[in-house]
CHARMM-style PDB file with segment names, atoms N, HN, CA, C and O in Angstrom:
ATOM      1  N   MET     1      83.349 118.963 139.245  1.00  0.00      PROA
ATOM      2  CA  MET     1      81.936 119.380 138.697  1.00  0.00      PROA
ATOM      3  C   MET     1      80.843 119.417 139.766  1.00  0.00      PROA
ATOM      4  O   MET     1      80.901 118.685 140.754  1.00  0.00      PROA
ATOM      5  N   ILE     2      79.883 120.248 139.562  1.00  0.00      PROA
ATOM      6  HN  ILE     2      79.835 120.843 138.760  1.00  0.00      PROA
ATOM      7  CA  ILE     2      78.731 120.167 140.542  1.00  0.00      PROA
ATOM      8  C   ILE     2      77.266 120.184 139.883  1.00  0.00      PROA
ATOM      9  O   ILE     2      77.070 120.957 138.945  1.00  0.00      PROA
ATOM     10  N   ARG     3      76.305 119.413 140.313  1.00  0.00      PROA
ATOM     11  HN  ARG     3      76.465 118.786 141.075  1.00  0.00      PROA
ATOM     12  CA  ARG     3      75.071 119.236 139.947  1.00  0.00      PROA
ATOM     13  C   ARG     3      74.286 119.349 140.845  1.00  0.00      PROA
ATOM     14  O   ARG     3      74.676 119.367 142.012  1.00  0.00      PROA
ATOM     15  N   ILE     4      73.038 119.449 140.524  1.00  0.00      PROA
ATOM     16  HN  ILE     4      72.722 119.435 139.576  1.00  0.00      PROA
ATOM     17  CA  ILE     4      71.955 119.432 141.387  1.00  0.00      PROA
ATOM     18  C   ILE     4      70.924 118.343 141.375  1.00  0.00      PROA
ATOM     19  O   ILE     4      70.126 118.259 140.441  1.00  0.00      PROA
ATOM     20  N   ASP     5      70.916 117.628 142.238  1.00  0.00      PROA
ATOM     21  HN  ASP     5      71.564 117.696 142.997  1.00  0.00      PROA
ATOM     22  CA  ASP     5      70.175 116.446 142.656  1.00  0.00      PROA
ATOM     23  C   ASP     5      68.890 116.946 142.609  1.00  0.00      PROA
ATOM     24  O   ASP     5      68.575 117.786 143.452  1.00  0.00      PROA
ATOM     25  N   ARG     6      67.960 116.533 141.650  1.00  0.00      PROA
ATOM     26  HN  ARG     6      68.215 115.851 140.965  1.00  0.00      PROA
ATOM     27  CA  ARG     6      66.612 116.871 141.581  1.00  0.00      PROA
ATOM     28  C   ARG     6      65.489 116.449 142.467  1.00  0.00      PROA
ATOM     29  O   ARG     6      64.402 117.026 142.524  1.00  0.00      PROA
ATOM     30  N   GLN     7      65.861 115.326 143.201  1.00  0.00      PROA
ATOM     31  HN  GLN     7      66.743 114.858 143.155  1.00  0.00      PROA
ATOM     32  CA  GLN     7      65.203 114.522 144.243  1.00  0.00      PROA
ATOM     33  C   GLN     7      65.445 115.360 145.394  1.00  0.00      PROA
ATOM     34  O   GLN     7      64.565 115.250 146.247  1.00  0.00      PROA
ATOM     35  N   LYS     8      66.281 116.083 145.641  1.00  0.00      PROA
ATOM     36  HN  LYS     8      66.996 116.172 144.948  1.00  0.00      PROA
ATOM     37  CA  LYS     8      66.656 116.879 146.873  1.00  0.00      PROA
ATOM     38  C   LYS     8      66.315 118.431 146.724  1.00  0.00      PROA
ATOM     39  O   LYS     8      66.010 119.102 147.710  1.00  0.00      PROA
ATOM     40  N   CYS     9      66.377 118.921 145.541  1.00  0.00      PROA
ATOM     41  HN  CYS     9      66.625 118.376 144.740  1.00  0.00      PROA
ATOM     42  CA  CYS     9      65.844 120.281 145.165  1.00  0.00      PROA
ATOM     43  C   CYS     9      64.436 120.729 145.492  1.00  0.00      PROA
ATOM     44  O   CYS     9      63.565 120.186 144.812  1.00  0.00      PROA
ATOM     45  N   VAL    10      64.090 121.489 146.270  1.00  0.00      PROA
ATOM     46  HN  VAL    10      64.797 121.930 146.823  1.00  0.00      PROA
ATOM     47  CA  VAL    10      62.886 122.162 146.347  1.00  0.00      PROA
ATOM     48  C   VAL    10      62.591 123.641 145.875  1.00  0.00      PROA
ATOM     49  O   VAL    10      61.595 124.241 146.278  1.00  0.00      PROA
ATOM     50  N   GLY    11      63.446 124.165 145.057  1.00  0.00      PROA
ATOM     51  HN  GLY    11      64.255 123.677 144.729  1.00  0.00      PROA
ATOM     52  CA  GLY    11      63.209 125.109 144.304  1.00  0.00      PROA
ATOM     53  C   GLY    11      63.225 126.570 145.314  1.00  0.00      PROA
ATOM     54  O   GLY    11      62.647 127.602 144.975  1.00  0.00      PROA
ATOM     55  N   CYS    12      63.888 126.441 146.410  1.00  0.00      PROA
ATOM     56  HN  CYS    12      64.358 125.603 146.686  1.00  0.00      PROA
ATOM     57  CA  CYS    12      63.803 127.282 147.096  1.00  0.00      PROA
ATOM     58  C   CYS    12      64.383 128.767 146.718  1.00  0.00      PROA
ATOM     59  O   CYS    12      63.970 129.809 147.226  1.00  0.00      PROA
ATOM     60  N   GLY    13      65.354 128.676 145.793  1.00  0.00      PROA
ATOM     61  HN  GLY    13      65.689 127.829 145.381  1.00  0.00      PROA
ATOM     62  CA  GLY    13      66.231 129.859 145.030  1.00  0.00      PROA
ATOM     63  C   GLY    13      67.471 130.226 146.096  1.00  0.00      PROA
ATOM     64  O   GLY    13      68.268 131.097 145.747  1.00  0.00      PROA
ATOM     65  N   GLY    14      67.592 129.752 147.030  1.00  0.00      PROA
ATOM     66  HN  GLY    14      66.944 129.045 147.313  1.00  0.00      PROA
ATOM     67  CA  GLY    14      68.808 130.220 147.687  1.00  0.00      PROA
ATOM     68  C   GLY    14      69.966 130.285 147.209  1.00  0.00      PROA
ATOM     69  O   GLY    14      70.762 131.196 147.439  1.00  0.00      PROA
ATOM     70  N   CYS    15      70.184 129.213 146.419  1.00  0.00      PROA
ATOM     71  HN  CYS    15      69.537 128.474 146.232  1.00  0.00      PROA
ATOM     72  CA  CYS    15      71.537 129.048 145.622  1.00  0.00      PROA
ATOM     73  C   CYS    15      71.816 130.056 144.444  1.00  0.00      PROA
ATOM     74  O   CYS    15      72.816 130.652 144.043  1.00  0.00      PROA
ATOM     75  N   VAL    16      70.388 129.981 144.035  1.00  0.00      PROA
ATOM     76  HN  VAL    16      69.576 129.498 144.361  1.00  0.00      PROA
ATOM     77  CA  VAL    16      70.319 131.370 142.699  1.00  0.00      PROA
ATOM     78  C   VAL    16      70.756 132.729 143.139  1.00  0.00      PROA
ATOM     79  O   VAL    16      71.501 133.471 142.499  1.00  0.00      PROA
ATOM     80  N   ASP    17      70.116 133.017 144.510  1.00  0.00      PROA
ATOM     81  HN  ASP    17      69.511 132.413 145.029  1.00  0.00      PROA
ATOM     82  CA  ASP    17      70.390 134.500 145.102  1.00  0.00      PROA
ATOM     83  C   ASP    17      71.872 134.532 145.386  1.00  0.00      PROA
ATOM     84  O   ASP    17      72.492 135.524 145.003  1.00  0.00      PROA
ATOM     85  N   LEU    18      72.563 133.486 146.061  1.00  0.00      PROA
ATOM     86  HN  LEU    18      72.060 132.680 146.372  1.00  0.00      PROA
ATOM     87  CA  LEU    18      73.757 133.498 146.421  1.00  0.00      PROA
ATOM     88  C   LEU    18      75.114 133.233 145.479  1.00  0.00      PROA
ATOM     89  O   LEU    18      76.267 133.471 145.839  1.00  0.00      PROA
ATOM     90  N   CYS    19      74.734 132.724 144.278  1.00  0.00      PROA
ATOM     91  HN  CYS    19      73.797 132.531 143.985  1.00  0.00      PROA
ATOM     92  CA  CYS    19      75.736 132.450 143.297  1.00  0.00      PROA
ATOM     93  C   CYS    19      76.594 133.801 142.801  1.00  0.00      PROA
ATOM     94  O   CYS    19      76.069 134.773 142.260  1.00  0.00      PROA
ATOM     95  N   PRO    20      77.866 133.677 143.065  1.00  0.00      PROA
ATOM     96  CA  PRO    20      78.606 135.125 142.867  1.00  0.00      PROA
ATOM     97  C   PRO    20      78.849 135.284 141.126  1.00  0.00      PROA
ATOM     98  O   PRO    20      79.319 136.273 140.563  1.00  0.00      PROA
ATOM     99  N   GLN    21      78.397 134.050 140.502  1.00  0.00      PROA
ATOM    100  HN  GLN    21      78.015 133.247 140.959  1.00  0.00      PROA
ATOM    101  CA  GLN    21      78.512 134.073 138.812  1.00  0.00      PROA
ATOM    102  C   GLN    21      77.272 134.058 138.193  1.00  0.00      PROA
ATOM    103  O   GLN    21      77.210 133.884 136.976  1.00  0.00      PROA
ATOM    104  N   ALA    22      75.988 134.262 139.059  1.00  0.00      PROA
ATOM    105  HN  ALA    22      76.038 134.404 140.048  1.00  0.00      PROA
ATOM    106  CA  ALA    22      74.657 134.156 138.542  1.00  0.00      PROA
ATOM    107  C   ALA    22      74.819 132.571 137.645  1.00  0.00      PROA
ATOM    108  O   ALA    22      74.320 132.596 136.520  1.00  0.00      PROA
ATOM    109  N   ALA    23      75.343 131.502 137.991  1.00  0.00      PROA
ATOM    110  HN  ALA    23      75.749 131.482 138.905  1.00  0.00      PROA
ATOM    111  CA  ALA    23      75.455 130.459 137.264  1.00  0.00      PROA
ATOM    112  C   ALA    23      74.315 129.585 137.494  1.00  0.00      PROA
ATOM    113  O   ALA    23      74.173 128.612 136.754  1.00  0.00      PROA
ATOM    114  N   ILE    24      73.287 129.868 138.656  1.00  0.00      PROA
ATOM    115  HN  ILE    24      73.403 130.659 139.257  1.00  0.00      PROA
ATOM    116  CA  ILE    24      72.275 128.993 138.650  1.00  0.00      PROA
ATOM    117  C   ILE    24      70.897 129.701 138.316  1.00  0.00      PROA
ATOM    118  O   ILE    24      70.606 130.877 138.534  1.00  0.00      PROA
ATOM    119  N   GLY    25      70.233 128.860 137.822  1.00  0.00      PROA
ATOM    120  HN  GLY    25      70.470 127.905 137.645  1.00  0.00      PROA
ATOM    121  CA  GLY    25      68.719 129.325 137.329  1.00  0.00      PROA
ATOM    122  C   GLY    25      67.732 128.295 137.763  1.00  0.00      PROA
ATOM    123  O   GLY    25      67.968 127.425 138.601  1.00  0.00      PROA
ATOM    124  N   PHE    26      66.501 128.480 137.066  1.00  0.00      PROA
ATOM    125  HN  PHE    26      66.309 129.187 136.386  1.00  0.00      PROA
ATOM    126  CA  PHE    26      65.565 127.611 137.152  1.00  0.00      PROA
ATOM    127  C   PHE    26      65.091 126.826 136.100  1.00  0.00      PROA
ATOM    128  O   PHE    26      65.154 127.511 135.079  1.00  0.00      PROA
ATOM    129  N   PHE    27      64.604 125.610 135.839  1.00  0.00      PROA
ATOM    130  HN  PHE    27      64.552 125.054 136.668  1.00  0.00      PROA
ATOM    131  CA  PHE    27      63.880 124.743 134.813  1.00  0.00      PROA
ATOM    132  C   PHE    27      63.111 124.020 135.496  1.00  0.00      PROA
ATOM    133  O   PHE    27      63.607 123.353 136.405  1.00  0.00      PROA
ATOM    134  N   GLU    28      61.750 123.965 135.247  1.00  0.00      PROA
ATOM    135  HN  GLU    28      61.347 124.506 134.509  1.00  0.00      PROA
ATOM    136  CA  GLU    28      60.725 123.314 135.651  1.00  0.00      PROA
ATOM    137  C   GLU    28      60.565 123.232 137.256  1.00  0.00      PROA
ATOM    138  O   GLU    28      60.073 122.288 137.874  1.00  0.00      PROA
ATOM    139  N   ASP    29      61.054 124.353 137.761  1.00  0.00      PROA
ATOM    140  HN  ASP    29      61.454 125.120 137.259  1.00  0.00      PROA
ATOM    141  CA  ASP    29      60.810 124.337 139.338  1.00  0.00      PROA
ATOM    142  C   ASP    29      62.026 124.028 140.227  1.00  0.00      PROA
ATOM    143  O   ASP    29      61.996 124.146 141.452  1.00  0.00      PROA
ATOM    144  N   PHE    30      63.349 123.530 139.358  1.00  0.00      PROA
ATOM    145  HN  PHE    30      63.373 123.434 138.363  1.00  0.00      PROA
ATOM    146  CA  PHE    30      64.303 122.990 139.970  1.00  0.00      PROA
ATOM    147  C   PHE    30      65.538 123.826 139.350  1.00  0.00      PROA
ATOM    148  O   PHE    30      65.547 124.343 138.233  1.00  0.00      PROA
ATOM    149  N   ALA    31      66.566 123.852 140.290  1.00  0.00      PROA
ATOM    150  HN  ALA    31      66.558 123.431 141.198  1.00  0.00      PROA
ATOM    151  CA  ALA    31      67.672 124.716 140.101  1.00  0.00      PROA
ATOM    152  C   ALA    31      68.510 124.055 139.278  1.00  0.00      PROA
ATOM    153  O   ALA    31      68.633 122.842 139.451  1.00  0.00      PROA
ATOM    154  N   ILE    32      69.217 124.682 138.273  1.00  0.00      PROA
ATOM    155  HN  ILE    32      69.118 125.667 138.132  1.00  0.00      PROA
ATOM    156  CA  ILE    32      70.197 124.097 137.377  1.00  0.00      PROA
ATOM    157  C   ILE    32      71.380 124.955 137.229  1.00  0.00      PROA
ATOM    158  O   ILE    32      71.375 126.185 137.291  1.00  0.00      PROA
ATOM    159  N   ILE    33      72.360 124.221 137.033  1.00  0.00      PROA
ATOM    160  HN  ILE    33      72.365 123.222 136.982  1.00  0.00      PROA
ATOM    161  CA  ILE    33      73.751 124.853 136.612  1.00  0.00      PROA
ATOM    162  C   ILE    33      73.983 125.143 135.577  1.00  0.00      PROA
ATOM    163  O   ILE    33      73.801 124.223 134.779  1.00  0.00      PROA
ATOM    164  N   HSD    34      74.440 126.356 135.018  1.00  0.00      PROA
ATOM    165  HN  HSD    34      74.588 127.103 135.666  1.00  0.00      PROA
ATOM    166  CA  HSD    34      75.114 126.687 133.626  1.00  0.00      PROA
ATOM    167  C   HSD    34      76.391 126.372 133.857  1.00  0.00      PROA
ATOM    168  O   HSD    34      77.015 126.976 134.729  1.00  0.00      PROA
ATOM    169  N   LYS    35      76.950 125.410 133.132  1.00  0.00      PROA
ATOM    170  HN  LYS    35      76.443 124.919 132.424  1.00  0.00      PROA
ATOM    171  CA  LYS    35      78.146 124.864 133.271  1.00  0.00      PROA
ATOM    172  C   LYS    35      79.388 125.923 132.685  1.00  0.00      PROA
ATOM    173  O   LYS    35      80.537 125.970 133.126  1.00  0.00      PROA
ATOM    174  N   GLY    36      78.944 126.570 131.814  1.00  0.00      PROA
ATOM    175  HN  GLY    36      78.011 126.532 131.455  1.00  0.00      PROA
ATOM    176  CA  GLY    36      79.849 127.566 131.243  1.00  0.00      PROA
ATOM    177  C   GLY    36      80.032 128.835 132.024  1.00  0.00      PROA
ATOM    178  O   GLY    36      80.878 129.666 131.693  1.00  0.00      PROA
ATOM    179  N   LEU    37      79.255 128.983 133.038  1.00  0.00      PROA
ATOM    180  HN  LEU    37      78.568 128.308 133.307  1.00  0.00      PROA
ATOM    181  CA  LEU    37      79.447 130.302 133.847  1.00  0.00      PROA
ATOM    182  C   LEU    37      79.843 129.867 135.443  1.00  0.00      PROA
ATOM    183  O   LEU    37      80.304 130.700 136.224  1.00  0.00      PROA
ATOM    184  N   CYS    38      79.623 128.578 135.789  1.00  0.00      PROA
ATOM    185  HN  CYS    38      79.248 127.901 135.154  1.00  0.00      PROA
ATOM    186  CA  CYS    38      80.022 128.049 137.033  1.00  0.00      PROA
ATOM    187  C   CYS    38      81.558 127.901 136.918  1.00  0.00      PROA
ATOM    188  O   CYS    38      82.084 127.383 135.933  1.00  0.00      PROA
ATOM    189  N   PHE    39      82.421 128.502 138.237  1.00  0.00      PROA
ATOM    190  HN  PHE    39      81.993 128.923 139.037  1.00  0.00      PROA
ATOM    191  CA  PHE    39      83.807 128.095 138.163  1.00  0.00      PROA
ATOM    192  C   PHE    39      83.936 127.355 139.541  1.00  0.00      PROA
ATOM    193  O   PHE    39      85.021 127.276 140.117  1.00  0.00      PROA
ATOM    194  N   GLU    40      82.701 126.782 140.076  1.00  0.00      PROA
ATOM    195  HN  GLU    40      81.819 126.847 139.609  1.00  0.00      PROA
ATOM    196  CA  GLU    40      82.945 125.777 141.280  1.00  0.00      PROA
ATOM    197  C   GLU    40      83.432 126.256 142.374  1.00  0.00      PROA
ATOM    198  O   GLU    40      84.335 125.662 142.964  1.00  0.00      PROA
ATOM    199  N   CYS    41      82.927 127.377 142.809  1.00  0.00      PROA
ATOM    200  HN  CYS    41      82.194 127.860 142.330  1.00  0.00      PROA
ATOM    201  CA  CYS    41      83.264 128.135 144.169  1.00  0.00      PROA
ATOM    202  C   CYS    41      82.605 127.195 145.383  1.00  0.00      PROA
ATOM    203  O   CYS    41      83.066 127.221 146.524  1.00  0.00      PROA
ATOM    204  N   ARG    42      81.703 126.533 145.077  1.00  0.00      PROA
ATOM    205  HN  ARG    42      81.328 126.512 144.151  1.00  0.00      PROA
ATOM    206  CA  ARG    42      80.866 125.582 146.099  1.00  0.00      PROA
ATOM    207  C   ARG    42      80.114 126.392 146.688  1.00  0.00      PROA
ATOM    208  O   ARG    42      79.637 125.906 147.714  1.00  0.00      PROA
ATOM    209  N   THR    43      79.742 127.632 146.432  1.00  0.00      PROA
ATOM    210  HN  THR    43      80.130 128.027 145.599  1.00  0.00      PROA
ATOM    211  CA  THR    43      78.862 128.399 147.410  1.00  0.00      PROA
ATOM    212  C   THR    43      77.472 127.840 147.635  1.00  0.00      PROA
ATOM    213  O   THR    43      76.892 127.860 148.721  1.00  0.00      PROA
ATOM    214  N   CYS    44      76.984 127.330 146.483  1.00  0.00      PROA
ATOM    215  HN  CYS    44      77.456 127.314 145.601  1.00  0.00      PROA
ATOM    216  CA  CYS    44      75.755 126.646 146.476  1.00  0.00      PROA
ATOM    217  C   CYS    44      75.853 125.466 147.527  1.00  0.00      PROA
ATOM    218  O   CYS    44      75.144 125.391 148.531  1.00  0.00      PROA
ATOM    219  N   VAL    45      76.881 124.506 147.141  1.00  0.00      PROA
ATOM    220  HN  VAL    45      77.457 124.567 146.326  1.00  0.00      PROA
ATOM    221  CA  VAL    45      76.793 123.519 148.255  1.00  0.00      PROA
ATOM    222  C   VAL    45      76.975 123.732 149.748  1.00  0.00      PROA
ATOM    223  O   VAL    45      76.455 123.064 150.642  1.00  0.00      PROA
ATOM    224  N   LYS    46      77.795 124.768 149.877  1.00  0.00      PROA
ATOM    225  HN  LYS    46      78.218 125.311 149.151  1.00  0.00      PROA
ATOM    226  CA  LYS    46      77.756 125.271 151.087  1.00  0.00      PROA
ATOM    227  C   LYS    46      76.194 125.772 151.988  1.00  0.00      PROA
ATOM    228  O   LYS    46      75.906 125.364 153.113  1.00  0.00      PROA
ATOM    229  N   VAL    47      75.404 126.669 151.210  1.00  0.00      PROA
ATOM    230  HN  VAL    47      75.638 127.001 150.296  1.00  0.00      PROA
ATOM    231  CA  VAL    47      74.159 127.165 151.528  1.00  0.00      PROA
ATOM    232  C   VAL    47      72.930 126.223 151.532  1.00  0.00      PROA
ATOM    233  O   VAL    47      72.001 126.466 152.303  1.00  0.00      PROA
ATOM    234  N   CYS    48      72.891 125.168 150.708  1.00  0.00      PROA
ATOM    235  HN  CYS    48      73.645 124.971 150.081  1.00  0.00      PROA
ATOM    236  CA  CYS    48      71.786 124.580 150.554  1.00  0.00      PROA
ATOM    237  C   CYS    48      71.285 123.561 151.640  1.00  0.00      PROA
ATOM    238  O   CYS    48      71.891 122.512 151.858  1.00  0.00      PROA
ATOM    239  N   PRO    49      70.213 123.908 152.266  1.00  0.00      PROA
ATOM    240  CA  PRO    49      69.881 123.368 153.629  1.00  0.00      PROA
ATOM    241  C   PRO    49      69.328 121.790 153.017  1.00  0.00      PROA
ATOM    242  O   PRO    49      69.291 120.906 153.873  1.00  0.00      PROA
ATOM    243  N   MET    50      68.948 121.441 151.742  1.00  0.00      PROA
ATOM    244  HN  MET    50      68.978 122.159 151.047  1.00  0.00      PROA
ATOM    245  CA  MET    50      68.835 120.339 151.337  1.00  0.00      PROA
ATOM    246  C   MET    50      69.693 119.388 150.782  1.00  0.00      PROA
ATOM    247  O   MET    50      69.337 118.242 150.506  1.00  0.00      PROA
ATOM    248  N   LYS    51      70.966 119.898 150.588  1.00  0.00      PROA
ATOM    249  HN  LYS    51      71.255 120.829 150.813  1.00  0.00      PROA
ATOM    250  CA  LYS    51      72.109 119.374 150.173  1.00  0.00      PROA
ATOM    251  C   LYS    51      71.826 118.663 148.522  1.00  0.00      PROA
ATOM    252  O   LYS    51      72.117 117.569 148.039  1.00  0.00      PROA
ATOM    253  N   ALA    52      71.275 119.612 148.097  1.00  0.00      PROA
ATOM    254  HN  ALA    52      71.038 120.501 148.490  1.00  0.00      PROA
ATOM    255  CA  ALA    52      70.878 119.223 146.607  1.00  0.00      PROA
ATOM    256  C   ALA    52      72.165 119.581 145.863  1.00  0.00      PROA
ATOM    257  O   ALA    52      72.669 118.566 145.381  1.00  0.00      PROA
ATOM    258  N   PRO    53      72.751 120.519 145.653  1.00  0.00      PROA
ATOM    259  CA  PRO    53      74.155 120.625 144.960  1.00  0.00      PROA
ATOM    260  C   PRO    53      75.042 119.659 145.363  1.00  0.00      PROA
ATOM    261  O   PRO    53      75.186 119.361 146.548  1.00  0.00      PROA
ATOM    262  N   GLN    54      75.662 119.136 144.438  1.00  0.00      PROA
ATOM    263  HN  GLN    54      75.545 119.378 143.475  1.00  0.00      PROA
ATOM    264  CA  GLN    54      76.470 117.694 144.958  1.00  0.00      PROA
ATOM    265  C   GLN    54      77.764 117.882 144.016  1.00  0.00      PROA
ATOM    266  O   GLN    54      77.596 118.058 142.809  1.00  0.00      PROA
ATOM    267  N   GLU    55      78.900 117.849 144.506  1.00  0.00      PROA
ATOM    268  HN  GLU    55      79.037 117.707 145.486  1.00  0.00      PROA
ATOM    269  CA  GLU    55      80.216 117.328 143.614  1.00  0.00      PROA
ATOM    270  C   GLU    55      80.226 116.253 143.243  1.00  0.00      PROA
ATOM    271  O   GLU    55      79.970 115.350 144.039  1.00  0.00      PROA
ATOM    272  N   ILE    56      80.540 115.963 141.840  1.00  0.00      PROA
ATOM    273  HN  ILE    56      80.747 116.697 141.193  1.00  0.00      PROA
ATOM    274  CA  ILE    56      80.652 114.703 141.072  1.00  0.00      PROA
ATOM    275  C   ILE    56      81.987 114.645 140.555  1.00  0.00      PROA
ATOM    276  OT1 ILE    56      82.343 113.684 139.872  1.00  0.00      PROA
TER     277      ILE     56
END
């Protein structure tokens, strides 16, 4: 499972733009992952310069 660490997310939107499933959106200026759409390709983990998306 992948989650967004809100203390690391700066709301840049890079993960939103690159998610092939459109499974990432914004809530209160932070990225959120829509669990039903995410198939854990880990693209967000690879592209985030802040390391906000994390595998748990």
